[in-house]
All heavy atoms as a GROMACS GRO file, in nm:
protein
  588
    1MET      N    1   8.489  12.125   9.932
    1MET     CA    2   8.436  12.166  10.058
    1MET      C    3   8.455  12.074  10.169
    1MET      O    4   8.425  11.957  10.143
    1MET     CB    5   8.294  12.213  10.038
    1MET     CG    6   8.222  12.275  10.158
    1MET     SD    7   8.048  12.326  10.130
    1MET     CE    8   8.078  12.497  10.124
    2THR      N    9   8.496  12.119  10.283
    2THR     CA   10   8.518  12.034  10.392
    2THR      C   11   8.401  12.049  10.494
    2THR      O   12   8.369  12.164  10.521
    2THR     CB   13   8.652  12.067  10.465
    2THR    OG1   14   8.752  12.045  10.371
    2THR    CG2   15   8.672  11.979  10.583
    3TYR      N   16   8.360  11.937  10.546
    3TYR     CA   17   8.249  11.951  10.642
    3TYR      C   18   8.291  11.911  10.777
    3TYR      O   19   8.379  11.824  10.791
    3TYR     CB   20   8.135  11.854  10.600
    3TYR     CG   21   8.065  11.901  10.472
    3TYR    CD1   22   8.122  11.869  10.347
    3TYR    CD2   23   7.968  12.000  10.485
    3TYR    CE1   24   8.058  11.927  10.233
    3TYR    CE2   25   7.910  12.050  10.356
    3TYR     CZ   26   7.962  12.012  10.238
    3TYR     OH   27   7.903  12.066  10.129
    4PRO      N   28   8.248  11.978  10.891
    4PRO     CA   29   8.294  11.944  11.018
    4PRO      C   30   8.279  11.803  11.059
    4PRO      O   31   8.175  11.736  11.029
    4PRO     CB   32   8.206  12.037  11.107
    4PRO     CG   33   8.092  12.077  11.028
    4PRO     CD   34   8.128  12.054  10.877
    5GLY      N   35   8.385  11.745  11.111
    5GLY     CA   36   8.382  11.607  11.155
    5GLY      C   37   8.392  11.507  11.047
    5GLY      O   38   8.378  11.387  11.069
    6ALA      N   39   8.416  11.540  10.923
    6ALA     CA   40   8.415  11.452  10.810
    6ALA      C   41   8.531  11.344  10.817
    6ALA      O   42   8.526  11.242  10.764
    6ALA     CB   43   8.428  11.522  10.686
    7GLY      N   44   8.640  11.379  10.891
    7GLY     CA   45   8.747  11.297  10.911
    7GLY      C   46   8.750  11.210  11.036
    7GLY      O   47   8.832  11.139  11.059
    8SER      N   48   8.648  11.236  11.124
    8SER     CA   49   8.638  11.173  11.252
    8SER      C   50   8.600  11.027  11.252
    8SER      O   51   8.533  10.985  11.150
    8SER     CB   52   8.518  11.237  11.334
    8SER     OG   53   8.550  11.381  11.346
    9THR      N   54   8.651  10.953  11.338
    9THR     CA   55   8.612  10.807  11.353
    9THR      C   56   8.508  10.794  11.458
    9THR      O   57   8.509  10.874  11.557
    9THR     CB   58   8.738  10.730  11.376
    9THR    OG1   59   8.805  10.769  11.497
    9THR    CG2   60   8.837  10.730  11.254
   10GLY      N   61   8.429  10.704  11.456
   10GLY     CA   62   8.329  10.678  11.552
   10GLY      C   63   8.217  10.788  11.560
   10GLY      O   64   8.154  10.816  11.668
   11MET      N   65   8.192  10.849  11.442
   11MET     CA   66   8.096  10.946  11.437
   11MET      C   67   7.958  10.899  11.457
   11MET      O   68   7.919  10.797  11.393
   11MET     CB   69   8.105  11.025  11.310
   11MET     CG   70   8.029  11.161  11.303
   11MET     SD   71   8.055  11.241  11.137
   11MET     CE   72   8.218  11.201  11.083
   12GLY      N   73   7.867  10.955  11.540
   12GLY     CA   74   7.744  10.914  11.564
   12GLY      C   75   7.639  10.946  11.447
   12GLY      O   76   7.679  11.031  11.361
   13LEU      N   77   7.530  10.885  11.443
   13LEU     CA   78   7.433  10.920  11.334
   13LEU      C   79   7.391  11.061  11.331
   13LEU      O   80   7.361  11.120  11.230
   13LEU     CB   81   7.315  10.815  11.347
   13LEU     CG   82   7.222  10.802  11.231
   13LEU    CD1   83   7.284  10.765  11.102
   13LEU    CD2   84   7.106  10.711  11.261
   14GLY      N   85   7.377  11.118  11.452
   14GLY     CA   86   7.329  11.257  11.460
   14GLY      C   87   7.434  11.362  11.395
   14GLY      O   88   7.401  11.449  11.328
   15GLU      N   89   7.555  11.329  11.425
   15GLU     CA   90   7.664  11.406  11.371
   15GLU      C   91   7.668  11.394  11.213
   15GLU      O   92   7.679  11.484  11.143
   15GLU     CB   93   7.802  11.368  11.420
   15GLU     CG   94   7.830  11.392  11.554
   15GLU     CD   95   7.948  11.341  11.612
   15GLU    OE1   96   7.964  11.224  11.650
   15GLU    OE2   97   8.054  11.418  11.607
   16LYS      N   98   7.641  11.276  11.170
   16LYS     CA   99   7.639  11.248  11.022
   16LYS      C  100   7.514  11.318  10.954
   16LYS      O  101   7.523  11.370  10.851
   16LYS     CB  102   7.634  11.099  10.987
   16LYS     CG  103   7.765  11.026  11.032
   16LYS     CD  104   7.746  10.879  10.995
   16LYS     CE  105   7.869  10.796  11.040
   16LYS     NZ  106   7.848  10.651  11.025
   17ALA      N  107   7.409  11.317  11.040
   17ALA     CA  108   7.289  11.391  10.988
   17ALA      C  109   7.315  11.543  10.962
   17ALA      O  110   7.262  11.594  10.873
   17ALA     CB  111   7.159  11.359  11.080
   18ASP      N  112   7.392  11.589  11.062
   18ASP     CA  113   7.420  11.741  11.063
   18ASP      C  114   7.504  11.764  10.937
   18ASP      O  115   7.484  11.866  10.866
   18ASP     CB  116   7.492  11.776  11.190
   18ASP     CG  117   7.397  11.778  11.311
   18ASP    OD1  118   7.272  11.788  11.293
   18ASP    OD2  119   7.454  11.782  11.423
   19ILE      N  120   7.608  11.682  10.908
   19ILE     CA  121   7.691  11.700  10.795
   19ILE      C  122   7.609  11.691  10.668
   19ILE      O  123   7.634  11.769  10.584
   19ILE     CB  124   7.812  11.594  10.792
   19ILE    CG1  125   7.906  11.622  10.919
   19ILE    CG2  126   7.878  11.594  10.666
   19ILE    CD1  127   8.003  11.512  10.944
   20LEU      N  128   7.524  11.591  10.657
   20LEU     CA  129   7.442  11.571  10.533
   20LEU      C  130   7.355  11.685  10.523
   20LEU      O  131   7.339  11.741  10.414
   20LEU     CB  132   7.352  11.439  10.556
   20LEU     CG  133   7.259  11.409  10.433
   20LEU    CD1  134   7.329  11.403  10.300
   20LEU    CD2  135   7.186  11.284  10.466
   21ARG      N  136   7.287  11.738  10.625
   21ARG     CA  137   7.196  11.858  10.610
   21ARG      C  138   7.275  11.973  10.571
   21ARG      O  139   7.228  12.060  10.484
   21ARG     CB  140   7.122  11.880  10.738
   21ARG     CG  141   7.017  11.783  10.772
   21ARG     CD  142   6.935  11.835  10.898
   21ARG     NE  143   6.818  11.746  10.918
   21ARG     CZ  144   6.798  11.660  11.014
   21ARG    NH1  145   6.897  11.639  11.104
   21ARG    NH2  146   6.695  11.594  11.030
   22SER      N  147   7.392  11.992  10.617
   22SER     CA  148   7.478  12.111  10.577
   22SER      C  149   7.505  12.093  10.421
   22SER      O  150   7.506  12.196  10.355
   22SER     CB  151   7.605  12.100  10.664
   22SER     OG  152   7.690  12.194  10.604
   23PHE      N  153   7.546  11.975  10.379
   23PHE     CA  154   7.578  11.950  10.242
   23PHE      C  155   7.452  11.985  10.159
   23PHE      O  156   7.465  12.055  10.049
   23PHE     CB  157   7.622  11.800  10.220
   23PHE     CG  158   7.653  11.772  10.074
   23PHE    CD1  159   7.777  11.775  10.029
   23PHE    CD2  160   7.561  11.727   9.997
   23PHE    CE1  161   7.816  11.752   9.896
   23PHE    CE2  162   7.592  11.697   9.861
   23PHE     CZ  163   7.717  11.708   9.809
   24LEU      N  164   7.334  11.934  10.194
   24LEU     CA  165   7.211  11.959  10.120
   24LEU      C  166   7.167  12.092  10.120
   24LEU      O  167   7.068  12.131  10.048
   24LEU     CB  168   7.104  11.853  10.160
   24LEU     CG  169   7.142  11.708  10.128
   24LEU    CD1  170   7.039  11.612  10.179
   24LEU    CD2  171   7.139  11.690   9.971
   25ALA      N  172   7.214  12.171  10.218
   25ALA     CA  173   7.176  12.315  10.220
   25ALA      C  174   7.230  12.399  10.093
   25ALA      O  175   7.186  12.495  10.058
   25ALA     CB  176   7.216  12.388  10.349
   26SER      N  177   7.341  12.341  10.045
   26SER     CA  178   7.402  12.409   9.930
   26SER      C  179   7.402  12.326   9.796
   26SER      O  180   7.443  12.380   9.693
   26SER     CB  181   7.545  12.434   9.962
   26SER     OG  182   7.628  12.317   9.990
   27GLN      N  183   7.355  12.206   9.805
   27GLN     CA  184   7.349  12.112   9.691
   27GLN      C  185   7.204  12.060   9.680
   27GLN      O  186   7.141  12.033   9.789
   27GLN     CB  187   7.446  11.997   9.703
   27GLN     CG  188   7.594  12.042   9.719
   27GLN     CD  189   7.647  12.108   9.598
   27GLN    OE1  190   7.615  12.073   9.482
   27GLN    NE2  191   7.716  12.220   9.614
   28PRO      N  192   7.156  12.028   9.558
   28PRO     CA  193   7.022  11.984   9.549
   28PRO      C  194   7.003  11.834   9.597
   28PRO      O  195   6.897  11.794   9.628
   28PRO     CB  196   6.982  11.994   9.404
   28PRO     CG  197   7.121  11.995   9.330
   28PRO     CD  198   7.224  12.062   9.441
   29CYS      N  199   7.106  11.756   9.576
   29CYS     CA  200   7.097  11.616   9.608
   29CYS      C  201   7.234  11.560   9.633
   29CYS      O  202   7.334  11.630   9.625
   29CYS     CB  203   7.037  11.540   9.493
   29CYS     SG  204   7.129  11.542   9.348
   30ILE      N  205   7.231  11.426   9.680
   30ILE     CA  206   7.371  11.371   9.718
   30ILE      C  207   7.367  11.222   9.675
   30ILE      O  208   7.251  11.161   9.675
   30ILE     CB  209   7.398  11.382   9.863
   30ILE    CG1  210   7.544  11.340   9.896
   30ILE    CG2  211   7.304  11.300   9.954
   30ILE    CD1  212   7.594  11.375  10.027
   31THR      N  213   7.466  11.160   9.639
   31THR     CA  214   7.486  11.030   9.614
   31THR      C  215   7.529  10.954   9.731
   31THR      O  216   7.581  11.004   9.825
   31THR     CB  217   7.574  10.995   9.489
   31THR    OG1  218   7.704  11.028   9.537
   31THR    CG2  219   7.534  11.066   9.365
   32ARG      N  220   7.510  10.822   9.727
   32ARG     CA  221   7.566  10.725   9.847
   32ARG      C  222   7.709  10.749   9.852
   32ARG      O  223   7.774  10.768   9.958
   32ARG     CB  224   7.523  10.584   9.811
   32ARG     CG  225   7.567  10.496   9.932
   32ARG     CD  226   7.692  10.427   9.935
   32ARG     NE  227   7.732  10.383   9.787
   32ARG     CZ  228   7.862  10.389   9.756
   32ARG    NH1  229   7.952  10.429   9.834
   32ARG    NH2  230   7.896  10.341   9.639
   33ALA      N  231   7.793  10.758   9.739
   33ALA     CA  232   7.936  10.764   9.740
   33ALA      C  233   7.978  10.896   9.793
   33ALA      O  234   8.064  10.905   9.872
   33ALA     CB  235   7.993  10.754   9.598
   34ASP      N  236   7.902  11.012   9.760
   34ASP     CA  237   7.943  11.140   9.818
   34ASP      C  238   7.908  11.147   9.978
   34ASP      O  239   7.997  11.192  10.050
   34ASP     CB  240   7.861  11.243   9.764
   34ASP     CG  241   7.916  11.288   9.612
   34ASP    OD1  242   8.024  11.258   9.582
   34ASP    OD2  243   7.825  11.335   9.532
   35TYR      N  244   7.803  11.081  10.013
   35TYR     CA  245   7.764  11.070  10.164
   35TYR      C  246   7.888  10.999  10.228
   35TYR      O  247   7.932  11.042  10.330
   35TYR     CB  248   7.641  11.000  10.184
   35TYR     CG  249   7.613  10.989  10.321
   35TYR    CD1  250   7.566  11.086  10.412
   35TYR    CD2  251   7.632  10.864  10.375
   35TYR    CE1  252   7.549  11.054  10.553
   35TYR    CE2  253   7.609  10.828  10.519
   35TYR     CZ  254   7.565  10.945  10.600
   35TYR     OH  255   7.545  10.909  10.735
   36ALA      N  256   7.921  10.880  10.174
   36ALA     CA  257   8.027  10.806  10.244
   36ALA      C  258   8.157  10.883  10.243
   36ALA      O  259   8.223  10.880  10.349
   36ALA     CB  260   8.052  10.670  10.154
   37ARG      N  261   8.184  10.956  10.145
   37ARG     CA  262   8.307  11.041  10.142
   37ARG      C  263   8.308  11.151  10.244
   37ARG      O  264   8.402  11.165  10.321
   37ARG     CB  265   8.337  11.099  10.006
   37ARG     CG  266   8.452  11.188   9.996
   37ARG     CD  267   8.473  11.257   9.858
   37ARG     NE  268   8.364  11.311   9.803
   37ARG     CZ  269   8.303  11.439   9.841
   37ARG    NH1  270   8.381  11.497   9.929
   37ARG    NH2  271   8.207  11.486   9.784
   38ILE      N  272   8.200  11.230  10.246
   38ILE     CA  273   8.196  11.336  10.345
   38ILE      C  274   8.186  11.296  10.493
   38ILE      O  275   8.206  11.368  10.577
   38ILE     CB  276   8.085  11.450  10.313
   38ILE    CG1  277   7.941  11.388  10.329
   38ILE    CG2  278   8.109  11.497  10.167
   38ILE    CD1  279   7.841  11.495  10.316
   39THR      N  280   8.124  11.177  10.516
   39THR     CA  281   8.115  11.132  10.658
   39THR      C  282   8.226  11.029  10.688
   39THR      O  283   8.219  10.971  10.807
   39THR     CB  284   7.976  11.075  10.683
   39THR    OG1  285   7.947  10.959  10.594
   39THR    CG2  286   7.872  11.174  10.676
   40ASN      N  287   8.314  10.992  10.595
   40ASN     CA  288   8.415  10.893  10.619
   40ASN      C  289   8.358  10.759  10.672
   40ASN      O  290   8.395  10.706  10.766
   40ASN     CB  291   8.520  10.944  10.718
   40ASN     CG  292   8.643  10.864  10.718
   40ASN    OD1  293   8.672  10.801  10.614
   40ASN    ND2  294   8.714  10.862  10.828
   41THR      N  295   8.251  10.714  10.582
   41THR     CA  296   8.169  10.600  10.623
   41THR      C  297   8.195  10.492  10.515
   41THR      O  298   8.203  10.530  10.395
   41THR     CB  299   8.023  10.636  10.633
   41THR    OG1  300   8.011  10.731  10.726
   41THR    CG2  301   7.949  10.516  10.674
   42LEU      N  302   8.197  10.362  10.548
   42LEU     CA  303   8.203  10.253  10.446
   42LEU      C  304   8.070  10.248  10.372
   42LEU      O  305   7.966  10.291  10.430
   42LEU     CB  306   8.228  10.127  10.518
   42LEU     CG  307   8.361  10.110  10.583
   42LEU    CD1  308   8.368   9.978  10.666
   42LEU    CD2  309   8.477  10.108  10.492
   43LYS      N  310   8.075  10.195  10.249
   43LYS     CA  311   7.966  10.192  10.157
   43LYS      C  312   7.828  10.123  10.234
   43LYS      O  313   7.731  10.183  10.228
   43LYS     CB  314   7.997  10.103  10.038
   43LYS     CG  315   7.876  10.085   9.945
   43LYS     CD  316   7.921  10.000   9.828
   43LYS     CE  317   7.796   9.977   9.733
   43LYS     NZ  318   7.829   9.884   9.619
   44SER      N  319   7.854  10.001  10.291
   44SER     CA  320   7.739   9.936  10.348
   44SER      C  321   7.679  10.012  10.470
   44SER      O  322   7.565  10.026  10.483
   44SER     CB  323   7.783   9.794  10.404
   44SER     OG  324   7.884   9.815  10.497
   45LYS      N  325   7.764  10.083  10.546
   45LYS     CA  326   7.721  10.168  10.654
   45LYS      C  327   7.645  10.290  10.596
   45LYS      O  328   7.547  10.330  10.658
   45LYS     CB  329   7.834  10.204  10.755
   45LYS     CG  330   7.784  10.293  10.865
   45LYS     CD  331   7.685  10.216  10.957
   45LYS     CE  332   7.664  10.301  11.081
   45LYS     NZ  333   7.535  10.260  11.136
   46ALA      N  334   7.699  10.346  10.497
   46ALA     CA  335   7.643  10.463  10.435
   46ALA      C  336   7.495  10.430  10.386
   46ALA      O  337   7.408  10.510  10.403
   46ALA     CB  338   7.730  10.512  10.315
   47VAL      N  339   7.473  10.318  10.314
   47VAL     CA  340   7.347  10.274  10.279
   47VAL      C  341   7.253  10.266  10.398
   47VAL      O  342   7.142  10.318  10.397
   47VAL     CB  343   7.350  10.151  10.201
   47VAL    CG1  344   7.214  10.091  10.172
   47VAL    CG2  345   7.429  10.163  10.059
   48ASN      N  346   7.306  10.197  10.502
   48ASN     CA  347   7.220  10.190  10.631
   48ASN      C  348   7.184  10.323  10.689
   48ASN      O  349   7.073  10.345  10.726
   48ASN     CB  350   7.296  10.102  10.730
   48ASN     CG  351   7.304   9.963  10.690
   48ASN    OD1  352   7.226   9.912  10.604
   48ASN    ND2  353   7.399   9.894  10.751
   49ASP      N  354   7.283  10.414  10.689
   49ASP     CA  355   7.257  10.542  10.738
   49ASP      C  356   7.146  10.624  10.659
   49ASP      O  357   7.050  10.667  10.709
   49ASP     CB  358   7.375  10.631  10.734
   49ASP     CG  359   7.477  10.595  10.842
   49ASP    OD1  360   7.466  10.502  10.912
   49ASP    OD2  361   7.598  10.657  10.835
   50LEU      N  362   7.166  10.616  10.528
   50LEU     CA  363   7.067  10.686  10.437
   50LEU      C  364   6.925  10.619  10.447
   50LEU      O  365   6.833  10.700  10.452
   50LEU     CB  366   7.126  10.681  10.290
   50LEU     CG  367   7.248  10.765  10.274
   50LEU    CD1  368   7.321  10.733  10.136
   50LEU    CD2  369   7.221  10.914  10.278
   51ASN      N  370   6.925  10.496  10.459
   51ASN     CA  371   6.791  10.428  10.482
   51ASN      C  372   6.728  10.467  10.613
   51ASN      O  373   6.600  10.494  10.626
   51ASN     CB  374   6.807  10.279  10.460
   51ASN     CG  375   6.821  10.241  10.328
   51ASN    OD1  376   6.779  10.307  10.235
   51ASN    ND2  377   6.876  10.120  10.308
   52GLU      N  378   6.810  10.491  10.715
   52GLU     CA  379   6.762  10.541  10.852
   52GLU      C  380   6.692  10.677  10.832
   52GLU      O  381   6.599  10.707  10.879
   52GLU     CB  382   6.856  10.532  10.953
   52GLU     CG  383   6.814  10.576  11.082
   52GLU     CD  384   6.695  10.513  11.143
   52GLU    OE1  385   6.669  10.393  11.118
   52GLU    OE2  386   6.620  10.573  11.223
   53PHE      N  387   6.778  10.767  10.760
   53PHE     CA  388   6.719  10.895  10.739
   53PHE      C  389   6.596  10.901  10.662
   53PHE      O  390   6.504  10.980  10.688
   53PHE     CB  391   6.830  10.988  10.670
   53PHE     CG  392   6.959  10.994  10.750
   53PHE    CD1  393   7.078  11.005  10.676
   53PHE    CD2  394   6.960  11.004  10.888
   53PHE    CE1  395   7.199  11.017  10.742
   53PHE    CE2  396   7.088  11.012  10.956
   53PHE     CZ  397   7.200  11.023  10.881
   54ILE      N  398   6.574  10.811  10.576
   54ILE     CA  399   6.449  10.791  10.500
   54ILE      C  400   6.341  10.746  10.596
   54ILE      O  401   6.238  10.813  10.582
   54ILE     CB  402   6.461  10.700  10.378
   54ILE    CG1  403   6.556  10.768  10.276
   54ILE    CG2  404   6.340  10.665  10.320
   54ILE    CD1  405   6.602  10.666  10.163
   55ARG      N  406   6.373  10.647  10.678
   55ARG     CA  407   6.270  10.603  10.778
   55ARG      C  408   6.225  10.716  10.871
   55ARG      O  409   6.112  10.729  10.908
   55ARG     CB  410   6.328  10.488  10.854
   55ARG     CG  411   6.310  10.361  10.784
   55ARG     CD  412   6.349  10.240  10.873
   55ARG     NE  413   6.477  10.224  10.912
   55ARG     CZ  414   6.589  10.176  10.828
   55ARG    NH1  415   6.553  10.133  10.714
   55ARG    NH2  416   6.704  10.167  10.868
   56GLN      N  417   6.323  10.801  10.900
   56GLN     CA  418   6.293  10.916  10.997
   56GLN      C  419   6.204  11.026  10.914
   56GLN      O  420   6.143  11.108  10.978
   56GLN     CB  421   6.418  10.989  11.047
   56GLN     CG  422   6.498  10.900  11.131
   56GLN     CD  423   6.637  10.959  11.174
   56GLN    OE1  424   6.669  11.076  11.142
   56GLN    NE2  425   6.709  10.881  11.254
   57GLY      N  426   6.193  11.016  10.778
   57GLY     CA  427   6.106  11.106  10.710
   57GLY      C  428   6.168  11.237  10.663
   57GLY      O  429   6.098  11.316  10.590
   58TRP      N  430   6.295  11.263  10.678
   58TRP     CA  431   6.342  11.393  10.626
   58TRP      C  432   6.430  11.384  10.511
   58TRP      O  433   6.476  11.488  10.454
   58TRP     CB  434   6.419  11.470  10.744
   58TRP     CG  435   6.546  11.402  10.799
   58TRP    CD1  436   6.549  11.309  10.915
   58TRP    CD2  437   6.683  11.411  10.755
   58TRP    NE1  438   6.675  11.274  10.928
   58TRP    CE2  439   6.759  11.329  10.830
   58TRP    CE3  440   6.736  11.485  10.650
   58TRP    CZ2  441   6.900  11.326  10.823
   58TRP    CZ3  442   6.881  11.474  10.632
   58TRP    CH2  443   6.948  11.396  10.709
   59LEU      N  444   6.462  11.246  10.461
   59LEU     CA  445   6.524  11.228  10.343
   59LEU      C  446   6.445  11.146  10.253
   59LEU      O  447   6.365  11.062  10.298
   59LEU     CB  448   6.661  11.160  10.372
   59LEU     CG  449   6.769  11.159  10.264
   59LEU    CD1  450   6.822  11.291  10.235
   59LEU    CD2  451   6.886  11.064  10.305
   60ARG      N  452   6.457  11.163  10.122
   60ARG     CA  453   6.396  11.079  10.031
   60ARG      C  454   6.488  11.033   9.919
   60ARG      O  455   6.586  11.103   9.887
   60ARG     CB  456   6.269  11.133   9.973
   60ARG     CG  457   6.288  11.261   9.890
   60ARG     CD  458   6.154  11.332   9.858
   60ARG     NE  459   6.176  11.455   9.791
   60ARG     CZ  460   6.172  11.479   9.662
   60ARG    NH1  461   6.146  11.381   9.582
   60ARG    NH2  462   6.193  11.599   9.615
   61LYS      N  463   6.460  10.915   9.861
   61LYS     CA  464   6.534  10.858   9.758
   61LYS      C  465   6.470  10.882   9.625
   61LYS      O  466   6.351  10.871   9.603
   61LYS     CB  467   6.561  10.706   9.792
   61LYS     CG  468   6.631  10.634   9.693
   61LYS     CD  469   6.652  10.493   9.757
   61LYS     CE  470   6.632  10.373   9.665
   61LYS     NZ  471   6.663  10.248   9.723
   62TYR      N  472   6.552  10.920   9.520
   62TYR     CA  473   6.507  10.933   9.381
   62TYR      C  474   6.594  10.849   9.287
   62TYR      O  475   6.714  10.863   9.297
   62TYR     CB  476   6.500  11.077   9.353
   62TYR     CG  477   6.450  11.102   9.214
   62TYR    CD1  478   6.312  11.120   9.197
   62TYR    CD2  479   6.530  11.130   9.110
   62TYR    CE1  480   6.253  11.136   9.065
   62TYR    CE2  481   6.480  11.160   8.968
   62TYR     CZ  482   6.343  11.156   8.957
   62TYR     OH  483   6.294  11.177   8.841
   63GLY      N  484   6.518  10.768   9.208
   63GLY     CA  485   6.601  10.696   9.104
   63GLY      C  486   6.606  10.550   9.146
   63GLY      O  487   6.554  10.510   9.242
   64ALA      N  488   6.699  10.480   9.074
   64ALA     CA  489   6.711  10.339   9.094
   64ALA      C  490   6.856  10.300   9.052
   64ALA      O  491   6.917  10.348   8.960
   64ALA     CB  492   6.608  10.242   9.027
   65GLY      N  493   6.907  10.197   9.111
   65GLY     CA  494   7.038  10.137   9.072
   65GLY      C  495   7.146  10.238   9.090
   65GLY      O  496   7.156  10.310   9.193
   66ARG      N  497   7.228  10.255   8.993
   66ARG     CA  498   7.337  10.342   8.988
   66ARG      C  499   7.295  10.482   8.973
   66ARG      O  500   7.384  10.586   8.987
   66ARG     CB  501   7.434  10.315   8.886
   66ARG     CG  502   7.516  10.176   8.904
   66ARG     CD  503   7.606  10.162   8.798
   66ARG     NE  504   7.670  10.023   8.805
   66ARG     CZ  505   7.794  10.010   8.867
   66ARG    NH1  506   7.866  10.108   8.898
   66ARG    NH2  507   7.846   9.890   8.877
   67THR      N  508   7.168  10.526   8.952
   67THR     CA  509   7.129  10.660   8.939
   67THR      C  510   7.056  10.710   9.048
   67THR      O  511   6.983  10.812   9.046
   67THR     CB  512   7.042  10.670   8.810
   67THR    OG1  513   6.927  10.586   8.822
   67THR    CG2  514   7.120  10.630   8.690
   68VAL      N  515   7.069  10.644   9.168
   68VAL     CA  516   6.997  10.689   9.293
   68VAL      C  517   7.067  10.811   9.342
   68VAL      O  518   7.189  10.823   9.359
   68VAL     CB  519   7.000  10.584   9.404
   68VAL    CG1  520   6.950  10.637   9.538
   68VAL    CG2  521   6.909  10.464   9.363
   69VAL      N  522   6.976  10.902   9.384
   69VAL     CA  523   7.020  11.034   9.450
   69VAL      C  524   6.933  11.049   9.576
   69VAL      O  525   6.823  10.995   9.581
   69VAL     CB  526   7.030  11.153   9.363
   69VAL    CG1  527   7.142  11.140   9.262
   69VAL    CG2  528   6.902  11.194   9.311
   70TYR      N  529   6.983  11.120   9.674
   70TYR     CA  530   6.898  11.152   9.795
   70TYR      C  531   6.882  11.286   9.800
   70TYR      O  532   6.964  11.375   9.777
   70TYR     CB  533   6.970  11.080   9.915
   70TYR     CG  534   6.998  10.946   9.904
   70TYR    CD1  535   7.107  10.899   9.845
   70TYR    CD2  536   6.899  10.861   9.955
   70TYR    CE1  537   7.120  10.751   9.828
   70TYR    CE2  538   6.913  10.715   9.953
   70TYR     CZ  539   7.034  10.671   9.895
   70TYR     OH  540   7.047  10.527   9.885
   71LEU      N  541   6.752  11.330   9.841
   71LEU     CA  542   6.712  11.470   9.840
   71LEU      C  543   6.642  11.495   9.982
   71LEU      O  544   6.594  11.398  10.043
   71LEU     CB  545   6.596  11.498   9.744
   71LEU     CG  546   6.632  11.455   9.604
   71LEU    CD1  547   6.512  11.376   9.539
   71LEU    CD2  548   6.674  11.572   9.528
   72LEU      N  549   6.637  11.615  10.025
   72LEU     CA  550   6.558  11.643  10.142
   72LEU      C  551   6.410  11.616  10.126
   72LEU      O  552   6.364  11.639  10.016
   72LEU     CB  553   6.579  11.788  10.195
   72LEU     CG  554   6.716  11.830  10.256
   72LEU    CD1  555   6.717  11.976  10.265
   72LEU    CD2  556   6.731  11.760  10.369
   73GLY      N  557   6.352  11.554  10.232
   73GLY     CA  558   6.211  11.512  10.217
   73GLY      C  559   6.114  11.617  10.269
   73GLY      O  560   6.165  11.735  10.288
   74GLU      N  561   6.005  11.584  10.285
   74GLU     CA  562   5.895  11.682  10.328
   74GLU      C  563   5.923  11.724  10.478
   74GLU      O  564   5.888  11.839  10.512
   74GLU     CB  565   5.761  11.620  10.315
   74GLU     CG  566   5.716  11.590  10.176
   74GLU     CD  567   5.725  11.696  10.071
   74GLU    OE1  568   5.671  11.804  10.114
   74GLU    OE2  569   5.779  11.684   9.966
   75ASN      N  570   5.956  11.627  10.559
   75ASN     CA  571   5.985  11.648  10.710
   75ASN      C  572   6.122  11.682  10.737
   75ASN      O  573   6.195  11.608  10.792
   75ASN     CB  574   5.937  11.530  10.792
   75ASN     CG  575   5.794  11.498  10.756
   75ASN    OD1  576   5.707  11.583  10.740
   75ASN    ND2  577   5.761  11.368  10.762
   76ARG      N  578   6.169  11.799  10.684
   76ARG     CA  579   6.302  11.825  10.707
   76ARG      C  580   6.339  11.855  10.853
   76ARG      O  581   6.437  11.872  10.911
   76ARG     CB  582   6.336  11.971  10.631
   76ARG     CG  583   6.320  11.944  10.484
   76ARG     CD  584   6.335  12.076  10.415
   76ARG     NE  585   6.289  12.059  10.283
   76ARG     CZ  586   6.320  12.135  10.190
   76ARG    NH1  587   6.397  12.236  10.207
   76ARG    NH2  588   6.270  12.118  10.060
   0.00000   0.00000   0.00000
């Protein structure tokens, strides 16, 4: 499945959040690797983005280490 803007460079955090929400509308969770792929983001930046979404309260992290997945939080 292709997501809008997934191949764009210089994509803002808001655009990435929209792509992530669209993905999570059809999937129960996402990994860091999948997020990096659908937003065309490097690993370290993907982790920073996901942590920012957690701070904003609409994403939550489940698991630890290589088994971490991200799910929609309470404040969608």
